C-alpha positions in Angstrom: 114.5 -99.1 -57.0 111.5 -96.9 -56.2 112.1 -93.5 -54.8 111.7 -93.4 -51.1 109.0 -90.9 -49.9 110.0 -89.0 -46.8 107.2 -88.4 -44.3 105.9 -84.9 -44.1 106.6 -82.6 -41.1 104.1 -80.3 -39.4 106.2 -77.4 -40.6 106.0 -78.5 -44.3 102.2 -78.9 -44.0 101.8 -75.5 -42.3 104.1 -73.6 -44.8 102.6 -75.2 -48.0 101.4 -72.3 -50.2 98.9 -72.4 -53.2 100.3 -72.5 -56.7 98.9 -72.0 -60.2 97.7 -75.6 -60.2 96.6 -78.0 -57.4 99.5 -80.1 -56.2 100.1 -83.0 -53.8 102.5 -83.4 -50.9 102.9 -87.1 -50.1 103.4 -88.6 -46.7 103.7 -92.2 -47.8 101.5 -95.2 -47.4 98.9 -93.7 -49.7 98.4 -90.5 -47.7 98.9 -87.1 -49.3 98.0 -83.5 -48.8 96.2 -81.8 -51.7 97.0 -78.1 -51.8 94.4 -76.3 -54.0 94.8 -73.0 -55.9 92.5 -71.3 -53.4 94.7 -72.2 -50.5 92.7 -75.2 -49.2 94.7 -78.1 -47.7 92.9 -81.5 -48.0 94.0 -84.9 -46.8 93.5 -87.8 -49.2 94.2 -91.5 -49.0 94.8 -93.3 -52.3 94.2 -97.0 -52.4 93.2 -99.9 -54.7 90.2 -102.1 -54.0 88.7 -104.8 -56.2 91.1 -103.8 -59.0 90.0 -100.1 -58.9 92.0 -97.0 -57.9 90.1 -95.0 -55.3 90.5 -91.9 -53.2 89.2 -91.3 -49.6 88.7 -87.8 -48.2 90.0 -87.7 -44.6 89.6 -84.0 -43.6 90.9 -80.5 -44.0 94.0 -79.0 -42.5 94.4 -77.3 -40.0 91.1 -78.6 -38.5 92.4 -82.1 -39.2 96.1 -82.3 -38.2 98.9 -84.4 -39.7 98.7 -86.8 -36.8 94.9 -87.3 -37.2 95.4 -87.9 -41.0 98.0 -90.6 -40.3 95.7 -92.2 -37.7 92.8 -92.4 -40.3 95.3 -93.8 -42.9 96.1 -96.7 -40.6 92.5 -97.3 -39.9 91.8 -97.4 -43.6 94.7 -99.8 -44.2 93.4 -102.1 -41.5 90.0 -102.2 -43.3 91.8 -103.0 -46.6 93.7 -105.8 -44.8 90.4 -107.3 -43.8 89.1 -107.0 -47.4 86.8 -104.0 -46.7 86.5 -100.9 -48.8 87.3 -97.8 -46.6 85.2 -95.6 -48.8 82.1 -97.8 -48.4 82.8 -98.1 -44.7 82.7 -94.3 -44.4 79.4 -94.1 -46.3 77.9 -96.8 -44.0 79.1 -94.9 -40.9 77.6 -91.6 -42.2 74.3 -93.4 -42.9 74.2 -94.9 -39.4 75.0 -91.5 -37.9 72.2 -89.9 -39.9 69.8 -92.6 -38.8 71.0 -92.1 -35.2 70.3 -88.4 -35.3 66.8 -89.0 -36.9 66.0 -91.2 -34.0 67.3 -89.0 -31.2 64.9 -88.5 -28.3 64.7 -84.8 -28.9 63.8 -85.2 -32.6 61.1 -87.9 -31.8 59.8 -85.8 -28.9 59.4 -82.7 -31.0 57.7 -84.7 -33.7 55.3 -86.1 -31.1 54.8 -82.6 -29.7 53.9 -81.3 -33.2 51.3 -84.0 -33.7 49.6 -83.2 -30.4 49.9 -79.4 -30.1 46.8 -78.6 -32.2 44.5 -80.3 -29.7 46.2 -78.8 -26.6 45.6 -75.5 -25.0 48.4 -73.0 -25.3 49.1 -73.3 -21.6 49.3 -77.1 -21.7 51.6 -76.9 -24.8 53.9 -74.4 -23.2 54.2 -76.4 -19.9 55.0 -79.6 -21.8 57.7 -78.0 -24.0 59.2 -76.2 -21.0 59.5 -79.4 -19.1 61.2 -81.1 -22.1 63.7 -78.3 -22.6 64.5 -77.9 -19.0 64.6 -81.4 -17.6 64.7 -83.9 -20.5 66.5 -82.7 -23.5 69.8 -81.8 -21.7 69.9 -85.3 -20.3 68.7 -87.7 -23.0 67.8 -85.4 -25.9 70.8 -86.4 -28.0 70.5 -90.1 -27.3 68.9 -92.4 -29.9 65.6 -93.7 -28.5 66.7 -97.2 -29.0 69.7 -96.7 -26.7 67.8 -95.2 -23.8 67.3 -97.6 -21.0 64.9 -97.7 -18.0 67.8 -96.9 -15.7 68.6 -93.7 -17.8 65.1 -92.5 -17.3 65.1 -93.4 -13.6 68.3 -91.5 -13.0 66.8 -88.5 -14.8 63.6 -88.6 -12.8 65.4 -89.0 -9.4 67.4 -85.8 -10.2 64.1 -83.9 -10.7 62.7 -85.4 -7.5 65.8 -84.4 -5.6 65.0 -80.7 -6.0 61.5 -81.4 -4.5 59.6 -81.4 -7.8 57.9 -84.8 -7.4 54.8 -83.9 -9.3 56.9 -82.6 -12.2 58.9 -85.8 -12.2 55.8 -87.9 -12.3 54.3 -86.0 -15.2 57.6 -86.1 -17.1 57.7 -89.9 -16.7 54.2 -90.0 -18.2 55.2 -87.7 -21.1 58.4 -89.6 -21.8 56.3 -92.8 -22.0 54.1 -91.2 -24.6 57.1 -90.2 -26.7 58.6 -93.7 -26.5 55.2 -95.2 -27.5 55.1 -92.8 -30.5 58.6 -94.0 -31.4 57.3 -97.6 -31.3 54.4 -96.6 -33.5 56.7 -95.0 -36.0 59.0 -98.0 -36.2 62.0 -96.5 -34.4 61.8 -98.5 -31.2 60.7 -102.0 -30.1 59.6 -101.3 -26.6 58.8 -98.4 -24.3 61.6 -98.4 -21.6 59.3 -96.5 -19.1 56.8 -99.4 -19.1 58.8 -101.2 -16.3 59.1 -98.0 -14.2 56.3 -97.6 -11.6 56.0 -94.2 -9.9 55.2 -95.7 -6.5 58.5 -97.7 -6.7 60.7 -94.8 -7.9 59.5 -91.8 -5.9 59.2 -91.4 -2.2 55.6 -91.5 -0.9 53.8 -88.2 -0.9 50.3 -86.9 -0.2 48.4 -86.6 -3.4 46.8 -83.1 -3.6 44.0 -82.2 -5.9 42.6 -78.7 -6.3 41.2 -77.9 -2.8 37.5 -77.7 -2.9 34.5 -77.4 -0.6 31.9 -80.1 -1.4 29.7 -79.9 1.7 26.8 -77.4 1.4 27.1 -76.4 5.1 30.7 -75.5 4.5 30.0 -73.7 1.2 27.5 -71.3 2.8 30.0 -69.2 4.8 32.3 -69.0 1.8 29.6 -67.7 -0.5 28.6 -65.1 2.2 32.2 -64.0 2.6 32.6 -63.6 -1.2 29.6 -61.2 -1.2 31.4 -59.1 1.5 34.7 -58.9 -0.3 36.2 -55.5 0.1 38.7 -55.5 -2.8 38.4 -54.0 -6.3 34.9 -54.3 -7.9 36.4 -56.2 -10.9 37.9 -58.9 -8.7 34.8 -59.1 -6.6 32.7 -59.6 -9.7 35.0 -62.4 -10.9 35.0 -63.9 -7.5 31.1 -64.0 -7.4 31.0 -65.5 -10.9 33.5 -68.3 -10.1 31.1 -70.5 -8.2 28.2 -69.6 -10.5 30.0 -70.6 -13.8 32.6 -73.1 -12.4 34.8 -72.7 -15.5 38.6 -73.1 -15.4 40.2 -70.0 -13.9 42.1 -69.1 -17.1 38.9 -69.2 -19.1 37.3 -66.7 -16.7 40.3 -64.6 -16.4 40.6 -64.0 -20.1 36.9 -63.5 -20.8 36.1 -60.8 -23.4 32.9 -58.7 -23.7 32.5 -59.8 -27.3 32.0 -63.4 -26.1 28.8 -62.6 -24.2 25.4 -62.7 -25.8 23.1 -60.9 -23.4 20.0 -61.6 -25.4 20.6 -65.4 -25.6 22.1 -65.4 -22.1 25.2 -67.3 -23.4 28.9 -67.0 -23.1 30.8 -68.6 -26.0 34.4 -69.5 -25.2 36.7 -69.9 -28.3 38.6 -73.1 -28.8 42.0 -71.6 -28.4 41.2 -70.8 -24.7 39.9 -74.3 -23.9 42.1 -77.0 -22.5 41.0 -79.5 -25.3 40.9 -76.9 -28.1 37.2 -77.3 -28.5 34.8 -74.2 -28.3 32.5 -74.2 -25.3 29.1 -72.6 -24.5 28.2 -71.5 -20.9 24.5 -70.7 -20.3 24.2 -67.7 -18.0 21.7 -67.8 -15.2 19.9 -64.6 -14.2 22.2 -64.0 -11.3 25.3 -64.2 -13.6 23.7 -61.8 -16.2 23.0 -59.3 -13.4 26.6 -59.3 -12.3 27.8 -58.7 -15.9 25.2 -55.9 -16.4 26.5 -54.1 -13.3 30.1 -54.7 -14.3 29.7 -53.5 -17.9 29.8 -49.7 -17.1 33.1 -50.3 -15.3 35.0 -52.4 -17.8 32.7 -52.6 -20.9 34.6 -50.0 -22.9 37.6 -52.3 -23.0 38.3 -55.8 -24.4 38.4 -57.8 -21.2 35.6 -58.3 -18.8 38.1 -58.5 -15.9 41.0 -56.1 -16.9 44.1 -55.9 -14.9 45.9 -52.7 -13.9 45.8 -51.7 -17.6 42.7 -52.3 -19.7 44.9 -53.9 -22.4 45.6 -57.0 -20.3 43.3 -59.3 -18.2 43.6 -59.6 -14.5 46.3 -61.7 -13.0 45.8 -65.5 -13.1 46.3 -65.5 -9.3 43.6 -62.8 -8.6 40.9 -65.3 -7.5 43.1 -67.3 -5.3 44.6 -64.2 -3.7 41.1 -62.9 -3.0 40.1 -66.2 -1.3 43.2 -65.9 0.9 42.3 -62.3 1.7 38.9 -63.7 2.9 40.7 -66.1 5.2 40.3 -69.3 3.3 43.7 -71.1 2.9 44.9 -73.0 -0.1 44.2 -76.4 1.5 40.5 -75.4 1.9 39.5 -73.9 -1.4 40.9 -72.7 -4.8 39.4 -71.1 -7.8 39.7 -74.3 -9.8 38.2 -76.2 -6.9 34.7 -74.7 -7.5 34.5 -77.1 -10.5 34.7 -80.0 -8.0 32.2 -78.2 -5.8 29.6 -77.9 -8.6 30.2 -81.4 -9.9 29.7 -83.0 -6.5 26.7 -81.0 -5.4 24.9 -81.0 -8.7 25.2 -84.8 -8.8 24.8 -85.8 -5.1 22.5 -83.1 -3.8 20.5 -81.7 -6.8 20.4 -85.0 -8.7 21.5 -83.9 -12.1 22.8 -86.5 -14.6 26.5 -86.9 -14.6 26.8 -86.7 -18.4 25.0 -83.3 -18.3 27.4 -82.0 -15.6 30.4 -83.3 -17.6 29.2 -81.4 -20.7 29.0 -78.2 -18.6 32.5 -78.8 -17.2 33.7 -79.1 -20.9 34.9 -82.6 -20.3 35.0 -85.1 -23.2 31.6 -86.8 -23.5 30.8 -89.3 -26.3 27.5 -90.3 -27.9 26.6 -94.0 -28.2 28.6 -94.2 -31.5 31.7 -92.9 -29.8 31.5 -89.4 -31.4 32.1 -86.2 -29.4 29.0 -84.1 -28.8 29.3 -80.6 -30.1 29.4 -77.5 -27.9 25.6 -76.9 -28.0 24.6 -80.4 -27.0 21.9 -80.5 -24.4 21.9 -76.7 -24.2 18.3 -76.4 -23.0 18.9 -79.0 -20.3 22.2 -77.3 -19.3 20.5 -73.9 -19.2 17.9 -75.2 -16.8 20.6 -76.8 -14.7 22.7 -73.6 -14.5 19.7 -71.6 -13.4 18.9 -74.2 -10.8 22.5 -74.1 -9.6 22.4 -70.3 -9.2 19.1 -70.5 -7.4 20.6 -73.2 -5.1 23.6 -71.0 -4.2 21.2 -68.2 -3.4 19.2 -70.5 -1.2 22.3 -71.4 0.8 23.1 -67.8 1.5 19.5 -67.1 2.4 19.4 -70.2 4.7 16.5 -71.7 2.7 16.3 -75.4 2.2 15.5 -76.0 -1.5 14.2 -79.3 -2.9 16.1 -81.0 -5.6 14.8 -80.0 -9.1 14.1 -83.6 -9.9 14.6 -85.4 -13.2 14.7 -83.3 -16.3 12.2 -83.9 -19.1 13.4 -86.3 -21.8 14.5 -84.4 -24.9 15.4 -85.7 -28.3 19.1 -85.5 -27.4 18.6 -87.2 -24.1 16.9 -90.2 -25.7 20.3 -91.0 -27.4 21.7 -91.7 -24.0 18.8 -93.8 -22.7 
């Protein structure tokens, strides 16, 4: 008659000490505790499958208690009763878990982010990652993309909307859709769950706000006159006067460096890392703009930045232009620094009659040639130089109360023929 094995007690397991050799303490039913010479206590399940003796590692004591070990033993015995190998089942579960982790939303999103970051500006990259870390990863980051439903996304977006960040919720929905479509493209998902979610059906109705801008010449005149009378610091006044003349993005102007200005060529070259689409950009400087820079140079020319802040080692605040406009009495619903881009685009097109593609080049928007290729930064430079001078002259004419005729159609250059 085989010797009956008495079940182990918690006290026995706890008091087991290492010896000169590894030894086993059996609990019966194939379960034993392996006590190693180094003091480790490892749970093992011994079994036979397909005529072979096998061993299954269950865990380590005390992290894995006696009760847990017995539960795992019964699960393994159930698999054996159903003619399944517990060891192979464990390997399959590990593989499935690894695949699940490799397809988590956070992992896929970070992969998508890494693919796109090189063509984004640093500000755009930072905004996107901050939104993911703050609002998305804590909610669905650990979930496999294949298990995330439209209702999961909707619930997350409504939480963001509830705190009053409707615009953020809308942009996060768009960004999540891009991540899911990337998952589809990389074979980890069949369909984008956000495709069935329509913003107008999810969020409460709101007034869409663009960057406030003045696009009527009669309304632009008093603003230009007020800018010339600004009583704040000379650096901010200069930046304020250049904002309508150059109509670049506020961050591009704010971080402008003296080394980027070529006075002889009358050009400002903005490096790619400061541009929204990570492409270098050239801004022709009209005579009026050059004069402002020449007068400003004795003030800040010894430092790095054209518009330094309180210390010369840092540029002025990104809110300086808007704050100056508020000081002049123009509220945020009337005009913003960024809004001068819309001002220039509208008037150059509708009043001065310049070609839209030329204006888009100057705004540093993506413009393609007939073969679908992006034009380089110096494309149509002569035409743009003429346009920027005409624009500066037009702004002067508004302040002087002189009605200027439109400059008319520009001469056809070799580059322009490509668009005809």
